[in-house]
C-alpha atoms as an extended CHARMM CRD file, in Angstrom:
* protein
*
       282  EXT
         1         1  UNK       CA             53.3120000000      -54.9910000000     -159.5290000000  PROA      1               0.0000000000
         2         2  UNK       CA             55.2280000000      -57.5590000000     -157.3600000000  PROA      2               0.0000000000
         3         3  UNK       CA             57.8490000000      -59.9630000000     -158.6840000000  PROA      3               0.0000000000
         4         4  UNK       CA             55.6640000000      -63.0950000000     -158.3100000000  PROA      4               0.0000000000
         5         5  UNK       CA             52.8000000000      -60.9790000000     -160.4080000000  PROA      5               0.0000000000
         6         6  UNK       CA             54.7750000000      -60.1990000000     -163.2250000000  PROA      6               0.0000000000
         7         7  UNK       CA             56.0790000000      -63.8270000000     -163.0530000000  PROA      7               0.0000000000
         8         8  UNK       CA             52.8950000000      -65.3910000000     -163.5520000000  PROA      8               0.0000000000
         9         9  UNK       CA             51.4360000000      -63.0240000000     -165.7970000000  PROA      9               0.0000000000
        10        10  UNK       CA             54.7800000000      -63.5710000000     -168.4290000000  PROA      10              0.0000000000
        11        11  UNK       CA             54.5970000000      -67.3330000000     -167.8010000000  PROA      11              0.0000000000
        12        12  UNK       CA             50.8700000000      -67.7180000000     -168.6070000000  PROA      12              0.0000000000
        13        13  UNK       CA             51.4220000000      -65.2660000000     -171.4990000000  PROA      13              0.0000000000
        14        14  UNK       CA             54.3650000000      -67.4000000000     -172.3020000000  PROA      14              0.0000000000
        15        15  UNK       CA             52.3410000000      -70.7860000000     -172.4160000000  PROA      15              0.0000000000
        16        16  UNK       CA             49.3160000000      -69.4380000000     -174.1680000000  PROA      16              0.0000000000
        17        17  UNK       CA             51.4690000000      -68.3050000000     -176.8910000000  PROA      17              0.0000000000
        18        18  UNK       CA             53.3630000000      -71.1310000000     -177.1990000000  PROA      18              0.0000000000
        19        19  UNK       CA             50.0890000000      -73.0290000000     -177.2840000000  PROA      19              0.0000000000
        20        20  UNK       CA             48.3550000000      -70.7030000000     -180.1220000000  PROA      20              0.0000000000
        21        21  UNK       CA             51.2140000000      -71.3940000000     -182.4510000000  PROA      21              0.0000000000
        22        22  UNK       CA             51.5080000000      -75.0730000000     -181.9310000000  PROA      22              0.0000000000
        23        23  UNK       CA             47.3610000000      -75.1120000000     -182.6510000000  PROA      23              0.0000000000
        24        24  UNK       CA             47.5640000000      -72.6160000000     -185.4320000000  PROA      24              0.0000000000
        25        25  UNK       CA             50.2230000000      -74.9200000000     -187.2830000000  PROA      25              0.0000000000
        26        26  UNK       CA             48.3760000000      -77.4980000000     -186.8520000000  PROA      26              0.0000000000
        27        27  UNK       CA             45.3880000000      -76.0130000000     -188.1870000000  PROA      27              0.0000000000
        28        28  UNK       CA             46.9580000000      -75.0130000000     -191.0970000000  PROA      28              0.0000000000
        29        29  UNK       CA             48.6140000000      -78.5720000000     -191.6000000000  PROA      29              0.0000000000
        30        30  UNK       CA             45.0100000000      -80.1300000000     -191.8080000000  PROA      30              0.0000000000
        31        31  UNK       CA             43.1090000000      -77.5490000000     -193.8270000000  PROA      31              0.0000000000
        32        32  UNK       CA             46.0310000000      -77.4190000000     -196.3100000000  PROA      32              0.0000000000
        33        33  UNK       CA             46.0580000000      -81.7730000000     -196.2560000000  PROA      33              0.0000000000
        34        34  UNK       CA             42.1130000000      -81.8530000000     -196.3090000000  PROA      34              0.0000000000
        35        35  UNK       CA             40.3560000000      -78.5520000000     -196.8620000000  PROA      35              0.0000000000
        36        36  UNK       CA             37.4790000000      -77.2990000000     -194.6750000000  PROA      36              0.0000000000
        37        37  UNK       CA             34.1610000000      -77.4030000000     -195.1660000000  PROA      37              0.0000000000
        38        38  UNK       CA             31.0880000000      -78.5590000000     -193.2640000000  PROA      38              0.0000000000
        39        39  UNK       CA             31.9260000000      -82.0260000000     -193.2690000000  PROA      39              0.0000000000
        40        40  UNK       CA             34.9140000000      -82.1610000000     -192.0270000000  PROA      40              0.0000000000
        41        41  UNK       CA             34.8960000000      -78.8230000000     -189.7630000000  PROA      41              0.0000000000
        42        42  UNK       CA             34.0810000000      -80.7820000000     -186.9920000000  PROA      42              0.0000000000
        43        43  UNK       CA             36.4120000000      -83.1290000000     -186.7480000000  PROA      43              0.0000000000
        44        44  UNK       CA             39.6760000000      -81.0530000000     -187.4320000000  PROA      44              0.0000000000
        45        45  UNK       CA             38.1160000000      -77.7690000000     -185.2740000000  PROA      45              0.0000000000
        46        46  UNK       CA             36.8100000000      -79.4970000000     -182.1770000000  PROA      46              0.0000000000
        47        47  UNK       CA             40.2060000000      -82.1510000000     -181.3300000000  PROA      47              0.0000000000
        48        48  UNK       CA             42.4960000000      -78.9520000000     -182.3120000000  PROA      48              0.0000000000
        49        49  UNK       CA             40.5040000000      -76.6610000000     -179.5590000000  PROA      49              0.0000000000
        50        50  UNK       CA             40.4680000000      -80.0660000000     -176.9830000000  PROA      50              0.0000000000
        51        51  UNK       CA             44.2320000000      -80.4350000000     -178.0650000000  PROA      51              0.0000000000
        52        52  UNK       CA             45.2530000000      -76.5600000000     -177.3290000000  PROA      52              0.0000000000
        53        53  UNK       CA             43.4820000000      -76.8530000000     -173.8910000000  PROA      53              0.0000000000
        54        54  UNK       CA             45.5180000000      -80.0390000000     -173.1130000000  PROA      54              0.0000000000
        55        55  UNK       CA             48.8020000000      -78.4410000000     -174.0750000000  PROA      55              0.0000000000
        56        56  UNK       CA             48.0840000000      -75.3700000000     -172.2290000000  PROA      56              0.0000000000
        57        57  UNK       CA             47.1560000000      -76.5670000000     -169.0550000000  PROA      57              0.0000000000
        58        58  UNK       CA             49.6140000000      -79.4250000000     -169.1910000000  PROA      58              0.0000000000
        59        59  UNK       CA             52.8320000000      -76.6350000000     -169.8810000000  PROA      59              0.0000000000
        60        60  UNK       CA             50.7190000000      -74.1370000000     -167.0280000000  PROA      60              0.0000000000
        61        61  UNK       CA             50.8850000000      -77.1570000000     -164.6180000000  PROA      61              0.0000000000
        62        62  UNK       CA             54.4860000000      -78.0440000000     -164.7610000000  PROA      62              0.0000000000
        63        63  UNK       CA             55.9000000000      -74.1610000000     -165.1890000000  PROA      63              0.0000000000
        64        64  UNK       CA             53.2600000000      -72.6830000000     -162.6060000000  PROA      64              0.0000000000
        65        65  UNK       CA             54.2650000000      -75.7690000000     -160.0480000000  PROA      65              0.0000000000
        66        66  UNK       CA             57.4660000000      -73.7220000000     -158.3000000000  PROA      66              0.0000000000
        67        67  UNK       CA             55.2500000000      -70.1940000000     -158.0660000000  PROA      67              0.0000000000
        68        68  UNK       CA             52.2840000000      -72.2420000000     -155.9560000000  PROA      68              0.0000000000
        69        69  UNK       CA             54.8810000000      -74.3690000000     -154.0680000000  PROA      69              0.0000000000
        70        70  UNK       CA             56.3700000000      -70.8880000000     -152.5900000000  PROA      70              0.0000000000
        71        71  UNK       CA             52.9100000000      -69.6360000000     -151.9560000000  PROA      71              0.0000000000
        72        72  UNK       CA             52.2160000000      -72.7330000000     -149.5780000000  PROA      72              0.0000000000
        73        73  UNK       CA             55.5540000000      -72.4820000000     -148.3110000000  PROA      73              0.0000000000
        74        74  UNK       CA             55.0320000000      -68.7060000000     -147.3440000000  PROA      74              0.0000000000
        75        75  UNK       CA             51.5010000000      -69.4720000000     -145.7590000000  PROA      75              0.0000000000
        76        76  UNK       CA             52.9100000000      -72.4430000000     -143.5690000000  PROA      76              0.0000000000
        77        77  UNK       CA             55.5910000000      -70.2400000000     -142.2890000000  PROA      77              0.0000000000
        78        78  UNK       CA             52.9610000000      -67.2790000000     -141.7480000000  PROA      78              0.0000000000
        79        79  UNK       CA             50.8550000000      -69.5690000000     -139.3760000000  PROA      79              0.0000000000
        80        80  UNK       CA             53.6890000000      -71.1590000000     -137.5790000000  PROA      80              0.0000000000
        81        81  UNK       CA             55.0860000000      -67.3490000000     -136.9200000000  PROA      81              0.0000000000
        82        82  UNK       CA             51.2560000000      -66.3030000000     -135.8200000000  PROA      82              0.0000000000
        83        83  UNK       CA             50.8520000000      -69.4890000000     -133.7480000000  PROA      83              0.0000000000
        84        84  UNK       CA             54.2010000000      -68.7380000000     -131.9180000000  PROA      84              0.0000000000
        85        85  UNK       CA             53.7370000000      -64.6970000000     -130.8850000000  PROA      85              0.0000000000
        86        86  UNK       CA             50.9260000000      -66.2870000000     -129.0800000000  PROA      86              0.0000000000
        87        87  UNK       CA             53.0070000000      -68.0960000000     -126.5180000000  PROA      87              0.0000000000
        88        88  UNK       CA             55.4060000000      -65.3950000000     -125.3060000000  PROA      88              0.0000000000
        89        89  UNK       CA             52.3550000000      -62.6790000000     -125.1170000000  PROA      89              0.0000000000
        90        90  UNK       CA             50.2910000000      -65.2260000000     -122.9970000000  PROA      90              0.0000000000
        91        91  UNK       CA             53.5220000000      -66.1050000000     -120.6260000000  PROA      91              0.0000000000
        92        92  UNK       CA             54.0150000000      -62.0270000000     -120.1940000000  PROA      92              0.0000000000
        93        93  UNK       CA             50.2800000000      -62.3010000000     -119.2820000000  PROA      93              0.0000000000
        94        94  UNK       CA             50.1810000000      -64.4070000000     -116.8830000000  PROA      94              0.0000000000
        95        95  UNK       CA             53.3990000000      -64.0230000000     -115.1740000000  PROA      95              0.0000000000
        96        96  UNK       CA             51.9370000000      -60.3510000000     -114.8700000000  PROA      96              0.0000000000
        97        97  UNK       CA             48.6190000000      -61.4650000000     -112.9220000000  PROA      97              0.0000000000
        98        98  UNK       CA             50.2460000000      -63.4680000000     -110.5450000000  PROA      98              0.0000000000
        99        99  UNK       CA             52.8360000000      -61.0780000000     -109.6540000000  PROA      99              0.0000000000
       100       100  UNK       CA             49.6860000000      -58.3390000000     -108.9890000000  PROA      100             0.0000000000
       101       101  UNK       CA             49.1910000000      -61.0040000000     -106.3270000000  PROA      101             0.0000000000
       102       102  UNK       CA             51.8850000000      -60.5650000000     -104.4280000000  PROA      102             0.0000000000
       103       103  UNK       CA             52.7860000000      -56.5950000000     -104.6710000000  PROA      103             0.0000000000
       104       104  UNK       CA             51.1660000000      -54.5090000000     -102.7050000000  PROA      104             0.0000000000
       105       105  UNK       CA             52.8560000000      -51.0830000000     -103.8560000000  PROA      105             0.0000000000
       106       106  UNK       CA             50.8570000000      -48.6280000000     -105.3340000000  PROA      106             0.0000000000
       107       107  UNK       CA             53.0960000000      -47.3170000000     -108.3980000000  PROA      107             0.0000000000
       108       108  UNK       CA             54.3150000000      -50.9390000000     -108.6800000000  PROA      108             0.0000000000
       109       109  UNK       CA             50.9300000000      -52.2860000000     -109.6360000000  PROA      109             0.0000000000
       110       110  UNK       CA             50.1900000000      -49.4680000000     -111.7020000000  PROA      110             0.0000000000
       111       111  UNK       CA             53.4370000000      -50.7940000000     -114.1120000000  PROA      111             0.0000000000
       112       112  UNK       CA             51.5940000000      -54.1080000000     -113.9330000000  PROA      112             0.0000000000
       113       113  UNK       CA             48.4970000000      -52.7690000000     -115.0530000000  PROA      113             0.0000000000
       114       114  UNK       CA             50.3500000000      -51.1510000000     -117.6900000000  PROA      114             0.0000000000
       115       115  UNK       CA             52.3590000000      -54.5870000000     -118.8730000000  PROA      115             0.0000000000
       116       116  UNK       CA             48.7280000000      -56.5140000000     -118.7350000000  PROA      116             0.0000000000
       117       117  UNK       CA             47.1180000000      -53.8530000000     -120.7710000000  PROA      117             0.0000000000
       118       118  UNK       CA             49.9580000000      -54.2590000000     -123.3610000000  PROA      118             0.0000000000
       119       119  UNK       CA             49.6240000000      -57.5890000000     -123.0540000000  PROA      119             0.0000000000
       120       120  UNK       CA             45.9260000000      -57.5300000000     -123.6490000000  PROA      120             0.0000000000
       121       121  UNK       CA             46.4570000000      -55.4840000000     -126.8460000000  PROA      121             0.0000000000
       122       122  UNK       CA             49.1610000000      -57.5860000000     -128.2230000000  PROA      122             0.0000000000
       123       123  UNK       CA             46.8020000000      -60.5660000000     -127.6070000000  PROA      123             0.0000000000
       124       124  UNK       CA             44.2270000000      -58.7200000000     -129.4900000000  PROA      124             0.0000000000
       125       125  UNK       CA             46.5960000000      -57.9020000000     -132.4870000000  PROA      125             0.0000000000
       126       126  UNK       CA             47.7020000000      -61.2900000000     -132.4450000000  PROA      126             0.0000000000
       127       127  UNK       CA             43.6460000000      -62.9420000000     -132.8210000000  PROA      127             0.0000000000
       128       128  UNK       CA             43.1100000000      -60.1520000000     -135.6730000000  PROA      128             0.0000000000
       129       129  UNK       CA             46.1420000000      -61.3000000000     -137.7370000000  PROA      129             0.0000000000
       130       130  UNK       CA             45.4360000000      -64.8370000000     -137.3420000000  PROA      130             0.0000000000
       131       131  UNK       CA             41.7670000000      -64.3360000000     -138.5250000000  PROA      131             0.0000000000
       132       132  UNK       CA             42.7130000000      -62.1250000000     -141.0790000000  PROA      132             0.0000000000
       133       133  UNK       CA             45.4970000000      -64.8880000000     -142.6460000000  PROA      133             0.0000000000
       134       134  UNK       CA             42.6720000000      -67.1780000000     -141.8270000000  PROA      134             0.0000000000
       135       135  UNK       CA             40.2190000000      -65.3860000000     -143.9120000000  PROA      135             0.0000000000
       136       136  UNK       CA             42.3550000000      -65.3240000000     -146.9500000000  PROA      136             0.0000000000
       137       137  UNK       CA             44.1650000000      -68.5600000000     -146.9660000000  PROA      137             0.0000000000
       138       138  UNK       CA             42.0190000000      -71.0120000000     -145.0240000000  PROA      138             0.0000000000
       139       139  UNK       CA             38.4500000000      -71.8490000000     -144.4270000000  PROA      139             0.0000000000
       140       140  UNK       CA             37.0110000000      -70.0260000000     -141.4790000000  PROA      140             0.0000000000
       141       141  UNK       CA             35.3580000000      -72.2190000000     -139.2550000000  PROA      141             0.0000000000
       142       142  UNK       CA             32.0240000000      -71.7860000000     -137.9780000000  PROA      142             0.0000000000
       143       143  UNK       CA             30.7250000000      -72.2390000000     -134.5240000000  PROA      143             0.0000000000
       144       144  UNK       CA             27.8030000000      -71.8000000000     -131.9940000000  PROA      144             0.0000000000
       145       145  UNK       CA             27.3590000000      -68.9950000000     -129.7270000000  PROA      145             0.0000000000
       146       146  UNK       CA             24.7290000000      -66.6840000000     -128.2050000000  PROA      146             0.0000000000
       147       147  UNK       CA             23.6130000000      -63.1610000000     -129.3880000000  PROA      147             0.0000000000
       148       148  UNK       CA             23.2070000000      -61.3580000000     -126.1620000000  PROA      148             0.0000000000
       149       149  UNK       CA             26.5670000000      -62.5400000000     -125.1080000000  PROA      149             0.0000000000
       150       150  UNK       CA             27.9040000000      -61.1700000000     -127.9620000000  PROA      150             0.0000000000
       151       151  UNK       CA             26.3910000000      -58.0160000000     -128.1050000000  PROA      151             0.0000000000
       152       152  UNK       CA             27.0600000000      -57.3820000000     -124.5780000000  PROA      152             0.0000000000
       153       153  UNK       CA             30.9140000000      -58.1120000000     -124.4960000000  PROA      153             0.0000000000
       154       154  UNK       CA             30.8070000000      -55.7620000000     -127.9040000000  PROA      154             0.0000000000
       155       155  UNK       CA             29.1630000000      -52.9630000000     -125.7360000000  PROA      155             0.0000000000
       156       156  UNK       CA             31.4320000000      -53.4240000000     -123.0250000000  PROA      156             0.0000000000
       157       157  UNK       CA             34.6340000000      -52.5750000000     -125.1150000000  PROA      157             0.0000000000
       158       158  UNK       CA             33.0780000000      -49.0010000000     -125.7220000000  PROA      158             0.0000000000
       159       159  UNK       CA             32.6510000000      -47.9460000000     -122.0970000000  PROA      159             0.0000000000
       160       160  UNK       CA             35.4980000000      -45.8910000000     -122.0420000000  PROA      160             0.0000000000
       161       161  UNK       CA             34.8460000000      -43.8810000000     -125.4860000000  PROA      161             0.0000000000
       162       162  UNK       CA             31.1380000000      -43.4810000000     -125.4810000000  PROA      162             0.0000000000
       163       163  UNK       CA             31.1000000000      -40.5660000000     -122.8360000000  PROA      163             0.0000000000
       164       164  UNK       CA             27.5360000000      -39.7980000000     -122.5680000000  PROA      164             0.0000000000
       165       165  UNK       CA             26.0380000000      -41.7890000000     -125.2680000000  PROA      165             0.0000000000
       166       166  UNK       CA             23.3700000000      -44.3580000000     -123.7170000000  PROA      166             0.0000000000
       167       167  UNK       CA             23.6260000000      -47.7140000000     -125.0800000000  PROA      167             0.0000000000
       168       168  UNK       CA             20.1600000000      -49.6650000000     -124.3910000000  PROA      168             0.0000000000
       169       169  UNK       CA             19.8690000000      -53.7820000000     -125.7920000000  PROA      169             0.0000000000
       170       170  UNK       CA             16.9500000000      -55.9410000000     -126.0110000000  PROA      170             0.0000000000
       171       171  UNK       CA             18.2300000000      -58.7100000000     -127.3140000000  PROA      171             0.0000000000
       172       172  UNK       CA             17.2440000000      -62.6530000000     -126.3470000000  PROA      172             0.0000000000
       173       173  UNK       CA             19.2620000000      -65.5500000000     -125.6130000000  PROA      173             0.0000000000
       174       174  UNK       CA             19.1230000000      -67.0890000000     -129.1760000000  PROA      174             0.0000000000
       175       175  UNK       CA             22.2780000000      -69.5400000000     -130.6810000000  PROA      175             0.0000000000
       176       176  UNK       CA             23.8840000000      -68.5340000000     -133.8220000000  PROA      176             0.0000000000
       177       177  UNK       CA             25.8110000000      -70.6610000000     -135.9640000000  PROA      177             0.0000000000
       178       178  UNK       CA             28.6340000000      -68.3920000000     -138.2370000000  PROA      178             0.0000000000
       179       179  UNK       CA             32.1660000000      -67.2440000000     -137.9280000000  PROA      179             0.0000000000
       180       180  UNK       CA             32.3900000000      -65.8670000000     -134.2870000000  PROA      180             0.0000000000
       181       181  UNK       CA             35.5050000000      -63.5470000000     -134.6270000000  PROA      181             0.0000000000
       182       182  UNK       CA             34.1140000000      -61.9970000000     -138.1440000000  PROA      182             0.0000000000
       183       183  UNK       CA             30.3530000000      -61.6040000000     -136.6650000000  PROA      183             0.0000000000
       184       184  UNK       CA             31.9070000000      -59.8530000000     -133.1890000000  PROA      184             0.0000000000
       185       185  UNK       CA             33.8540000000      -57.5030000000     -135.8050000000  PROA      185             0.0000000000
       186       186  UNK       CA             30.7560000000      -56.8080000000     -137.2930000000  PROA      186             0.0000000000
       187       187  UNK       CA             28.8620000000      -55.8170000000     -134.2960000000  PROA      187             0.0000000000
       188       188  UNK       CA             31.9530000000      -53.7680000000     -132.7320000000  PROA      188             0.0000000000
       189       189  UNK       CA             31.8520000000      -51.8790000000     -136.2490000000  PROA      189             0.0000000000
       190       190  UNK       CA             28.2150000000      -51.1520000000     -136.1950000000  PROA      190             0.0000000000
       191       191  UNK       CA             28.3570000000      -49.4650000000     -132.4220000000  PROA      191             0.0000000000
       192       192  UNK       CA             31.2030000000      -47.6550000000     -133.3540000000  PROA      192             0.0000000000
       193       193  UNK       CA             29.6240000000      -46.1630000000     -136.4470000000  PROA      193             0.0000000000
       194       194  UNK       CA             26.3270000000      -45.4620000000     -134.3630000000  PROA      194             0.0000000000
       195       195  UNK       CA             28.6890000000      -43.8420000000     -131.7280000000  PROA      195             0.0000000000
       196       196  UNK       CA             30.4740000000      -41.6720000000     -134.0600000000  PROA      196             0.0000000000
       197       197  UNK       CA             27.6420000000      -40.3650000000     -135.7840000000  PROA      197             0.0000000000
       198       198  UNK       CA             25.3740000000      -39.5030000000     -132.9770000000  PROA      198             0.0000000000
       199       199  UNK       CA             24.0350000000      -36.0220000000     -131.9550000000  PROA      199             0.0000000000
       200       200  UNK       CA             26.0680000000      -34.0480000000     -129.4770000000  PROA      200             0.0000000000
       201       201  UNK       CA             22.8310000000      -33.6330000000     -127.1210000000  PROA      201             0.0000000000
       202       202  UNK       CA             21.4450000000      -36.9740000000     -125.0560000000  PROA      202             0.0000000000
       203       203  UNK       CA             22.5690000000      -39.0440000000     -127.7260000000  PROA      203             0.0000000000
       204       204  UNK       CA             21.3750000000      -42.7450000000     -127.6200000000  PROA      204             0.0000000000
       205       205  UNK       CA             22.1890000000      -46.3810000000     -129.3980000000  PROA      205             0.0000000000
       206       206  UNK       CA             19.8610000000      -48.5060000000     -129.3490000000  PROA      206             0.0000000000
       207       207  UNK       CA             20.3670000000      -52.7730000000     -130.0170000000  PROA      207             0.0000000000
       208       208  UNK       CA             17.2420000000      -54.9840000000     -130.3340000000  PROA      208             0.0000000000
       209       209  UNK       CA             16.1210000000      -58.3770000000     -132.1370000000  PROA      209             0.0000000000
       210       210  UNK       CA             12.8310000000      -58.5420000000     -133.2780000000  PROA      210             0.0000000000
       211       211  UNK       CA             11.7210000000      -61.6000000000     -135.7550000000  PROA      211             0.0000000000
       212       212  UNK       CA             15.1680000000      -62.7290000000     -136.7150000000  PROA      212             0.0000000000
       213       213  UNK       CA             16.3190000000      -58.9860000000     -137.8390000000  PROA      213             0.0000000000
       214       214  UNK       CA             19.2650000000      -57.3470000000     -135.6680000000  PROA      214             0.0000000000
       215       215  UNK       CA             18.6190000000      -53.5660000000     -135.6080000000  PROA      215             0.0000000000
       216       216  UNK       CA             21.3370000000      -51.2810000000     -134.6540000000  PROA      216             0.0000000000
       217       217  UNK       CA             19.7880000000      -47.8660000000     -134.1060000000  PROA      217             0.0000000000
       218       218  UNK       CA             21.5670000000      -44.3650000000     -133.3980000000  PROA      218             0.0000000000
       219       219  UNK       CA             20.4460000000      -40.9020000000     -133.2110000000  PROA      219             0.0000000000
       220       220  UNK       CA             21.3680000000      -38.2460000000     -135.4050000000  PROA      220             0.0000000000
       221       221  UNK       CA             21.4430000000      -37.0930000000     -139.2210000000  PROA      221             0.0000000000
       222       222  UNK       CA             19.7890000000      -39.2890000000     -141.5160000000  PROA      222             0.0000000000
       223       223  UNK       CA             21.8180000000      -40.6800000000     -143.9120000000  PROA      223             0.0000000000
       224       224  UNK       CA             21.4730000000      -38.8820000000     -147.6230000000  PROA      224             0.0000000000
       225       225  UNK       CA             19.3540000000      -40.7160000000     -149.8750000000  PROA      225             0.0000000000
       226       226  UNK       CA             21.8090000000      -40.5290000000     -152.5800000000  PROA      226             0.0000000000
       227       227  UNK       CA             24.3800000000      -41.9190000000     -150.5990000000  PROA      227             0.0000000000
       228       228  UNK       CA             22.1260000000      -44.9100000000     -149.3630000000  PROA      228             0.0000000000
       229       229  UNK       CA             23.7840000000      -47.0770000000     -152.4800000000  PROA      229             0.0000000000
       230       230  UNK       CA             27.3270000000      -46.3510000000     -151.2110000000  PROA      230             0.0000000000
       231       231  UNK       CA             27.8510000000      -45.8050000000     -147.8810000000  PROA      231             0.0000000000
       232       232  UNK       CA             29.1770000000      -49.6890000000     -147.8520000000  PROA      232             0.0000000000
       233       233  UNK       CA             31.7990000000      -48.9380000000     -150.5700000000  PROA      233             0.0000000000
       234       234  UNK       CA             35.1530000000      -48.9320000000     -149.1450000000  PROA      234             0.0000000000
       235       235  UNK       CA             36.9770000000      -45.1800000000     -148.2200000000  PROA      235             0.0000000000
       236       236  UNK       CA             33.4260000000      -43.8550000000     -148.1600000000  PROA      236             0.0000000000
       237       237  UNK       CA             32.9550000000      -41.0350000000     -145.3820000000  PROA      237             0.0000000000
       238       238  UNK       CA             29.7360000000      -39.2010000000     -145.6100000000  PROA      238             0.0000000000
       239       239  UNK       CA             31.0340000000      -36.6750000000     -142.7610000000  PROA      239             0.0000000000
       240       240  UNK       CA             35.0100000000      -36.7960000000     -143.5080000000  PROA      240             0.0000000000
       241       241  UNK       CA             34.7470000000      -34.3420000000     -140.2060000000  PROA      241             0.0000000000
       242       242  UNK       CA             35.0190000000      -37.5780000000     -138.2880000000  PROA      242             0.0000000000
       243       243  UNK       CA             37.9990000000      -40.1250000000     -137.6040000000  PROA      243             0.0000000000
       244       244  UNK       CA             38.2490000000      -42.9920000000     -139.4530000000  PROA      244             0.0000000000
       245       245  UNK       CA             38.9450000000      -44.3710000000     -142.6810000000  PROA      245             0.0000000000
       246       246  UNK       CA             35.7880000000      -45.4680000000     -144.1420000000  PROA      246             0.0000000000
       247       247  UNK       CA             36.3940000000      -49.5980000000     -143.7920000000  PROA      247             0.0000000000
       248       248  UNK       CA             34.4020000000      -50.1510000000     -141.0170000000  PROA      248             0.0000000000
       249       249  UNK       CA             30.7820000000      -50.5000000000     -142.5760000000  PROA      249             0.0000000000
       250       250  UNK       CA             32.9110000000      -52.4310000000     -145.9420000000  PROA      250             0.0000000000
       251       251  UNK       CA             34.1220000000      -54.5430000000     -143.8290000000  PROA      251             0.0000000000
       252       252  UNK       CA             30.3560000000      -55.0440000000     -142.2800000000  PROA      252             0.0000000000
       253       253  UNK       CA             28.7870000000      -55.5340000000     -145.7460000000  PROA      253             0.0000000000
       254       254  UNK       CA             31.8180000000      -57.7130000000     -146.5700000000  PROA      254             0.0000000000
       255       255  UNK       CA             30.9810000000      -60.5410000000     -143.4730000000  PROA      255             0.0000000000
       256       256  UNK       CA             27.1080000000      -60.1620000000     -144.6190000000  PROA      256             0.0000000000
       257       257  UNK       CA             27.4560000000      -61.1610000000     -147.9890000000  PROA      257             0.0000000000
       258       258  UNK       CA             29.6250000000      -63.8590000000     -147.2880000000  PROA      258             0.0000000000
       259       259  UNK       CA             27.9180000000      -65.5650000000     -144.3760000000  PROA      259             0.0000000000
       260       260  UNK       CA             24.0630000000      -64.6650000000     -146.3550000000  PROA      260             0.0000000000
       261       261  UNK       CA             22.9090000000      -62.1860000000     -144.0470000000  PROA      261             0.0000000000
       262       262  UNK       CA             20.9210000000      -58.9370000000     -145.8230000000  PROA      262             0.0000000000
       263       263  UNK       CA             21.8440000000      -55.6180000000     -144.0560000000  PROA      263             0.0000000000
       264       264  UNK       CA             19.4380000000      -52.6640000000     -145.1060000000  PROA      264             0.0000000000
       265       265  UNK       CA             19.3130000000      -48.8920000000     -143.6040000000  PROA      265             0.0000000000
       266       266  UNK       CA             16.3510000000      -47.3810000000     -142.5450000000  PROA      266             0.0000000000
       267       267  UNK       CA             16.7540000000      -43.7880000000     -142.6340000000  PROA      267             0.0000000000
       268       268  UNK       CA             14.3210000000      -41.7510000000     -139.6120000000  PROA      268             0.0000000000
       269       269  UNK       CA             13.7820000000      -38.6000000000     -138.9990000000  PROA      269             0.0000000000
       270       270  UNK       CA             15.8300000000      -38.6390000000     -136.0840000000  PROA      270             0.0000000000
       271       271  UNK       CA             18.3870000000      -40.9720000000     -136.9410000000  PROA      271             0.0000000000
       272       272  UNK       CA             19.2580000000      -44.0140000000     -138.3580000000  PROA      272             0.0000000000
       273       273  UNK       CA             18.8620000000      -48.0510000000     -138.1540000000  PROA      273             0.0000000000
       274       274  UNK       CA             21.0500000000      -51.0010000000     -139.8050000000  PROA      274             0.0000000000
       275       275  UNK       CA             18.9880000000      -53.6920000000     -139.8030000000  PROA      275             0.0000000000
       276       276  UNK       CA             20.6190000000      -57.3450000000     -140.2450000000  PROA      276             0.0000000000
       277       277  UNK       CA             18.3770000000      -60.3580000000     -141.0890000000  PROA      277             0.0000000000
       278       278  UNK       CA             20.2150000000      -63.4210000000     -139.3500000000  PROA      278             0.0000000000
       279       279  UNK       CA             17.8300000000      -66.3600000000     -140.3660000000  PROA      279             0.0000000000
       280       280  UNK       CA             20.2060000000      -68.0480000000     -142.5680000000  PROA      280             0.0000000000
       281       281  UNK       CA             22.3800000000      -68.2400000000     -139.4040000000  PROA      281             0.0000000000
       282       282  UNK       CA             19.9720000000      -68.8330000000     -136.7800000000  PROA      282             0.0000000000
């Protein structure tokens, strides 16, 4: 337990105990003076409960205010730092691209390509950090985008690691309105999962959209029925021989729940299909 949590719990405990002592004393005083019966019960107990809540809230606000203020300052500092990180990384990337136009030496170009790749990786890390922080302390802004474009971008990311896996798509140009970054990560995780758990010979991933349902199908061993209820649990891995930490599908489920997207799994003889009902974000 960190110090801030400990301080918070101690503060709340002290405030609650203090408020309780005051109310018990007042309760004893009024009962001793007026007695307690059906006629005066409501006139003694209800006002004491209201007074107890008022005392608890007033002391809570004054004592816990410094804790909340320090959190606000920390959040603001993190936001500003994350924002400033973007500037030097963008500068490196832009200058590397300008140098590529003036350099013809093959070795130098390879070095510039590595700089460019490293810059892209840093920018991606920056975007992920910014998104995760906003998700925790801010409301994520929703925006309009097209489903087929996001699917195409996601599929491109796996060109280097899909090996002999064939990825087919049948997705129309329909407009969605939701958290773009979160939706993109959801699609990335589903495609990554489909590639990872595919068969060795003629592996296939098929992504298609029909009647509001986006399906990501992969050939492979079907998910055991008993695991269908826990496959989205954090750290769960049906096949522990595969690389990963069991976080991808948990992130998918978290995003879907937050954005009212129903997700279910169809287990077929030759594979599995993850189905997302997108009707609430069309």
